[in-house]
N, C-alpha and C positions, 0 to 999 in steps of 0.2 A: 609482546603483543598479546591480547586478548585472545583466548580461544572461545570460540563460539558456544561450545557446550557448556560455559560458566556463565554466559549471558541469559538474562529472563525476559520474556515477553510480558507485557502489562498494558491495561488500558491506561490511556494518558488523557489530559485535559486538552481543549481546543487552544487555549494560549500557549501552553508549552509547545504542542504540535506546530502552532505557527511561528514561533520564533526559530524552530528547527527548518520548516518547511519552506516559507516564504523567501528568506534571503538564499536559498540554495537550488530549489528547485526551477527547471528552465521556464515555467510558465508565471512563476512569481505570485500564485495565488493559491487560496484553499480551496478552490471551486466551491462544490456544494457538500463537503465532509461535514460530517455531524459526530462520527464515531473515529477515534483514532487508537491505534495500537504503537507502543514503543519498544525498541529493544533496547536494554539498558546492560553496561558493561558490569562487572561486580564492584566498581567504583561508584555507580550509580548514573555514569555518564551516560547520555543517549547517544546511540550509535545509528540508529534507524527509525523512521516513522512512517505508517501507512494510515491513509484515511479513507473512511468510506461514506456515500452520501447517497441521494437519489437525485443526481443531476439529469442534465439534458440528454445524456446516453441511455438512461433508463425510461424515457419517454415512449409508448407505445411498445415495450418489449415486456417479457415475462421476468424481468430482472427483480429480485428482490432488493439488491443493493448493487452499487457500484463503486469499484475502487477508484476513487476520484484523485489522490494525489498521494505521493509518497517522495521519500529521498533518503540514502543511505550514504553516510560519511564515507569517504575513502580510508580513514583509518579503522573501519569497522572490519572485522573478520571477513574471510571470504564467505561468501554464500549467505550473508547477512540479510540481504533483501528479500531472497527467496524463502528463507528460513522464516523472517517475520511474516511475510505475507502467507505462508501455509499455516503457520500457527493461528494467525487472525482468522482465516478461513475456518478452519477447525473450531475455533472458540464461537464463531458466528452460525456455523451449522448446528453446533451442539447445543447453546445457550439462547441463541436469537431466532432460530428456526430457518436460516438462509437455506435456498435450495438452490437458486440461481443466481450467481454473481457475475457480473461484467467487469471487465477491465479492459482499457483501450491503449496501445502505444500510438504515440505520437510520432509519425515519419517525417515531421517537419524538423525534428529534433534529432533524427537519426536512431529512433528507437525501432527495434523490431521485434518486441514482445519476448525476448529471450528469457528474462526474469518472470514473466508469467508462465510461460510454458514449465520452467523449472518448478514452480509452485502448482503446477498441475491444473493448469487452465487449458481447454481445448482452443485451437484456432477458429476462429468464425470470420465470415466475410467482412470487408472494411466498412466501415460507419460511414453513412451519408451524412453525418452530423458535422457541421463544418468546425 
């Protein structure tokens, strides 16, 4: 099994992200994602993807960007999702000027935001956006 310390995080293109996210992520769409980060194994296999954009959740907020979509393969090393998100946030803050980043977990699919908490997000009141 691949060790997380041997993996790398990199910017990836929309088409590659779409081929990974759409068939696997529960919403089955890319949302308004425009910037994508991937976690790759040493073999170059994609293990996890996260996409950021300016979707409906950003409207009327001080958010610079919203974590729109993401998915991690069950074959990925433990903690891959939070590792990828944390590295993507670090990149965004350092090179893109992100200060406020929002992410939403969808309770309809049993998500409780645990991954976001592990990546350093603070809990906020529920969104009124459907």
